[in-house]
N, C-alpha and C positions, 0 to 999 in steps of 0.2 A: 691534190698537191703531192708532189713528190717529195720524199725526205731529203733535206739538205745534209750534206756531209761536210764536215770541218776536220781536217786531218791535224791532230795535235799529238804525234807520238811520244812527247817528252812527258805527257800526263801519265803514261802507263806506270811510271815508277811510283806516282801517287796512288792511282787507283788500285794497284795490286798490293798495296802494304796491308798489313794486318790491321785490325783496330787498335791493338797495343802500340804499334808503330806511328799510327796517326795520332795517338794520344801524347806522344813525345812532343814537347815544344820545340818547333822548328827554329825559333829564334835563339834558344838556349843551346840546340844542338850545333847550329852553325857557329856560334859565338865560341864555343868549346872545341871546335875542330879547328885544325891549323890549315886546311887546304881552303884558303880564302878566294883563290880564282875560281876553283871548282864550285864553291857555295855561293859565289857572286858577292862575297862580303867585301865591300869597297873600303870602308874606313873603320878602324878600331881607335876608340879614345878611352880615357880612364873611366868614365861614366856611361858612354853609349857608343853606338856603332851604326853603320849603315849598310843595308842590303839591297840589291836589285830585287824587285818582286818578280817571282818566276812566273807569275800570270798577269803580265803588265796590262794596264788600261792603253798605254802608249810606250813607246820607246823611252827609255830612261826613268820609268816608274820607279822611285826609290822609297825605302822603308827606314826610318830613323827611329831606333829603339834603345831603351836604357839596357845596360849591361845586366842589372838586377832584374830578377823575374817577378814584375809587378803586372796585375791586371788592369788597374785603374789609374787615371790621372791623380786622383786623390791620393794615392799610395805613394807617389814620387816624392822624394826629398826635394827641398828648395835647390840644391846643388843639381840635382839630376834635371829637374825641369828647366833650369837655366842652360844646362849642357846640352840637352835635347834642342832647345830653341836656338841656340847658338850654332849647333851643327846643321839644322834645318836651313838656317839662313846661309851658311857656307854651301850646302848642297845646291840650293836655289842659284847662288852665284856660279858655281861650278857648272851647272846645266845650262845656265845662260851663256856662259863663256864657251862651252864646247859644243852643245846642241842647238842653240840659238832659237829656243821656243818663243812664240808671240806671248805666252802667259803661263799661269799655273793654276792648278787646283792643290791645295795644301790642306789636309784634313785628318780628323780623328774619328775612328768608329768605335764607341764605346758599347760593348755587349753584342752579342750575336744578332739580336733583333734590330741593331742599328747598322748592321752590315759587317761586323767584325768577323773576318773568316778565322782569326786566331784571337778569340777574345781573352786567352789567358796571359797574353804578354802584351803590354801596352806598346803602340807604335803610331808614328806619324807618317801619312802618305804624303809624297810630293810626286805629282804627275805633271809633266810637261805638256803644254798644249800648243798647238799650231793651227793658224786660220785654215779652215777646211778640213780638219782632222774628223769631223763629224759629217763625212760626205755620203754619198747614197748608200755605200756598204753598210753601215751600221744602222741607217734610218730605214731603208727599204730591205736589205737583206739580212738584217739582224746578225752581222758578221763584223768583226774588228779586224783590220789588217795591221800587223806589226811589221814593220819595214826592215828590220835588222834583228839578227840573233842576239840573245842575252850575252854570249861571248864577245861579240862585236862591239855592244853597248859598254860592257865592263871594261874591255880595252881602251876604248875611247875615252872614258871617264877616268880611268885610272891613269892614263897618260896625262888628261888634263890636271890631275891632282899634283902631278910632278912639275908643272910648269911654274 
């Protein structure tokens, strides 16, 4: 069988980082930066914020996280937990209005063994789903096709927030 190639040049920034750079919390780094468009930081609130996932399962894959650096759901204050869930509701409504998905996966991965890519900063995944988005490509080819760039998704959702 021939080797499959999947071109993802945007990952070069991640794979060429030193271990010290990779150890930095991406959530805290993006929250503390003012370049929201470049960082795909969509919403800032008093207790939490929203980022586009830069390695999305589908277009519109969002991450809702507390501003405070906490690793586990049990470390959230009641106010943070409420703010996170309310912002998750708002983002589902935004995605429904702007991207018109047929459904959603909303989930939390606690710990690396549970699938958390960044186990040090708690976050909630919102993944829009469409009928047929598990076509032959991921099933047979083990490849996922994302139909628009992060910048396009960001612009579309940012515009939707302003309506």
